[in-house]
N, C-alpha and C positions, 0 to 999 in steps of 0.2 A: 438333955440339950432337950428343947424344946423342937415340937416336930417343923417350925419354922426355920429353925436352927438346920435340925438335920435336914431336911431339904436343900437348903442353899448349900450346906457343905455339898451334899448328893451333889448339886448341880454344876458346882465350884470343882470339884472333884472327875466328873464326868467332861468338863471343860477340856480340864487337866490330860485326863487320858486321849481323847481324842484330837489330842496336837503334841499328843505325843509320839513319834516314827518308832522306839524303842522302851520295853517297860519293861522292868525287869522287878521279880513277886520276889522276895526273900525271907528268910525266918531269920531274926536277927538276938534271936534264944541264945543265952550267955556274953551276952552285950552287957556290961554295967553302961547305967548314964553318960560316964568320961567318956567311951571308948566310941559311944552312939556321936557323941560329938562331936569326934576324929574323926568318926567315919562319914558325918554330915559335911565336915569342913572340905573333906576332899572330893568326895561329891561335888558340891559345889564349886571348888577349882577348875574341877573337868569341868562345869558350864552346864551341869545338869541336877536333880532335883530329888529327893529325897523325902517319904513323908509314911510314917509313919501311922496307920491307917484300921480302922475297926475294920472285922471282914464283911459286916450286913450293912455299914454305910460303901465299900467297893461293889458288893454285889449289887446294889441299892443304883451305883452310878453305871455300870457297865453297861445296864441295859440297855438295850437299841445299839449298841455301839461292837457289834462282832468281834468283843473282845470274853465269848464266853467258854475258851481255855483257860481263860483266870481262874471261872466260876471252882472248880472241883478243886482246886490249889487252895482259895481260903481258907483254912483250917488252922488254929492255934496260932500265936504273934506272927502278923503277917508286914510286911513293909512294903512300899512303893517305890523306883528307880525307874525316873521318868527322863528319857532323853530325845537326842535328835535325832539323825539319819545317819551316825557313824556309832554302831552298838560295838565296836571292839571296845573305846573309848574305857563306858561304862562296865565291862565285861574286866579288863586293865584292872577296873581302879578296885572290883570289889576281888579279882583274886589277889592284887598285890596286897590288901587290907588283910583279906583270911590266912594268907601265909604269916603273917606278925600274930595275929588274933586266932588261933587255933580253930581257926577254917572256921569262921566267921566272919560277917552272914552266910546262909546256906542261902543258894541259891533252887526255888521251888522251879519256879520256871522262865520264860521268859518269851519275848512276841518282839518280833521284828519288822515291818509292815503287817504287822497283823499276823502273821505266819510263826506259831510253833518253835520255839528252839529249847531243846531239852537243857540240865542240867551240863551233860557232860560237854555238849556238842560246847555251851559256855566256856565250856573252860579249854579247846579246842579253839574259838575266836580270842578268846583270851590272847593267845599266843600269836596270833598274825600279828601283821604291821597295823598300825593306827591309820586314817584316813589320810591324816596328817604327814607323816610318814607315804605311805602310797604316791599320794603325790610330788612328795619333795624326790621320790628314786622317778619315779618319771619323769619331771624337767631335769632332775640331773642326767637321765639317759638321755634325752633329746639335746640337752646343749651339750655332751658328749659327740653325738652322733653329729651337729651343725659344724662346730667345732673337726671332727671328723671329716666332714664335707668341705670346710675352709681349708686343710693343711690338703689334701687330695687336690682341689683348685689351685691352692698354691704353688703346688708340686707343678703341675700342669701349666701352668701360666711362666714357672719358671725356667721346664725344660726346654716351653718352646724359643722361651727369651735365647736360654743359651744359641738353641738351633739354630734363629736368625741372628745370631751373632756370629757361628762356625759358618753361615754362607756367607755373612759379609766379606769375614778374613780370608774364606777361601775365593769369594769376588774380588777383593782386593787384591789375592795373591796373584788371579789370574791375568787382572789390569794393571798392574806393577811389569808380570814376565813377559805380557802384549808390546808396553813401554817401554824394553829394555830390548825389542826385539824391534 
């Protein structure tokens, strides 16, 4: 690769890294081409990006991006999994794939909104509900609460109606008694 091509590749990677809210640095050793292709498909289906990159190119790309925590982990085969604001989805994808493929890929380190996340914390993160699942449960809880409030209000209105009916019956019975006297 010529200098201009290397510079352009580093700039493109820097842009991708700058735009990513979550960055997982992985070691894909032990995965063959077919397995990496399968992993990339799962990552792509999750709306994420997986890139096998040279460590020197990554070092060049992270200059000035406040991603220095990645530097010491750029040893051996490395690939970047880049994602948006939901860090749980990539953690789940890595965990689920690793369960089926002899614990590969291995997370070296992750950054979530530029904060370091250790591999053990990534495992814990994978057990959390995804952003969509959390939003769904919140919406369900709100819907349930609203339905509960509506039920209570409906019951109050029904009780007031019964009370009015009883008062009307008592008055009607009183009027009937007065008319008979």
